[in-house]
C-alpha angles and dihedrals in degrees: 000000000000114000116256125197130199135176105248110211089199093063098022093230141094111263137181111256111245111177127219090235118036113253093006131095127197117202131180121185123189109243133202132291099242105222101112144008108302121252125219092263088066089059101054091080089042089060100034097050092041087061089049089053093046093046092054090047090050092058094047108273123140102226130202107197121190128179123171137217113220102221101171120061141119090258090056092048093049095044093049090051090051091052095041094235136113122270091243091053090052096046093045091057095046092047090052091051093046092049093051090050091052086061092045094057092048100253125140117245113252118262086236131014105192123193124205093230089066094051100050096120090052091048093052090050093047092051091048090053091052089051090048090052091052093244091112138031139199122233126217091258091055101256116135121214134190112239101232094187088061089069109076091190097049110141095033093126101040104022090240100131121184091252093052092046094049094047101042111028137076103234128185110245121222114191091217095054120095087215133012087234095062114108131212122263093170127019130201109232134186099193142034127025113346143161135214115250139171088268108036145316106287147096138271127273116253095242092059099051099074092043091057096044091050090046090052101040094044096037090132087065094046091256091300119128134187101235133017115189141182144124121312089248089067094059090088130059100351102051093033089056092046090055092048092053094045092048090052094043104036105011096243141089094258090239134034093215127035119196127187129188124215128248131273115235128195111230087339092305125113112264110239142145091239090061091044093229102116111136120205116224093227091057094047092048092047093048103037106013132252096262097053088049089052092049090050090053094046092048087077125057109259094242093051125078118260124207122216111212138145088260097051096044093046090049088053091049091052092048092049092050089054091049093047095048095047096046093047091050091050091050093049093045094052094045091051086056089052094249113156103228093199093057097056111123124239110273131217107283099166098129094044094047091047088061099040092047091051099083092304097297093189096165091060091041090053090051088059090049092052091047089053090049088054090049092048092050090052090051091049090054093051117087091201095051110133122238087232092060092045092048092048092051092049092049092049092051092044091056094042090052093051093052093047094040094239110158116208120172123209132176122262105225121225124204086258090056091050091050090049090052091050090051090051092054091048094051090046091051089049089051091238090150100173092056095039090051090051091050092045091054089050092050091048090053088056092049092245095117 
């Protein structure tokens, strides 16, 4: 198996990926809270960790990829009240939209998309076990909190230790908490969706949901996964609190490798509701296309910030048009020469894989793609280009596109299409321009020219 390296946020260094189970990789990525139409920031992890998944698949790993939808939250309750609909009606609609956009930006659907509302029994049991272990406690009102001071290693992921948090931060004080640092595992609630528990009628805390779903879905690994991913904003407190719970419950860090992607800015400014510059993914996809948006995201290293602007998205549109045109022409040329595209052997991809396996260096990997596009265009212009060289270029691009998740459609030529093309060339050679123009228009409508 080819070596694969990732930057581990837990150790703050690049490490060789060594899976729990040989030849298999388990990945969990924190998904969205489904209370409104997703913005483009929600889709950077969708694209980044899809490439991680594809890269591991490309070098021979069997990957189990899980990403959740958070379908119980105060934002969901409040939004449903505003709209006058049930929480389940709201979340169902947002999940449907999100899923369709995953397809639109070229990402594979997760193997599993768990929702907290389906795992409530497991959550109640998990919280009870934390209370029994002394890592959590119930308050008189029925809330249950995790006892942060019980975790001697708290802050290991983010650097936010209890002492630094207590000395430097403004923290809301709850009279029932033992410490202002303690976070909710179960919350008493008067409205919205709620469940009966040993402590009160309420719902789970956000930080507990992913822990329980990972613990349940990956029970055969003791609730330990290879890679946990998400946006940089989740590093603290969300992922820090997940680790604390897992350490108390299972005695491990929940994941061996933690990966976090950078933010998306708008014209180099932070995207926020207060600035009024939040861009919805559906609008960006409708205006510019899903593939150009994906290329724009991959043009920056996943740990670096990326800025959405008219310049960056139009550059991505231009690059995608070049990719699309070249690949389609290659596919048509080879099919006209009766080459079976599905039978082409796997080409040498050493340089590309070196970049993609080096902490997902997608900017360098894309540079190799563009260089191959340039090479393919030169081959297409040459009358003496060998079918072997054309086939090799097509196969390289095909495999590059799979790993990066770049979707490019091309026509599948029938015998009738090939005959039509031959007729077009003949009429053109005979200088029968009226007929050749008619045939050209017909071939263009089929995407052959």
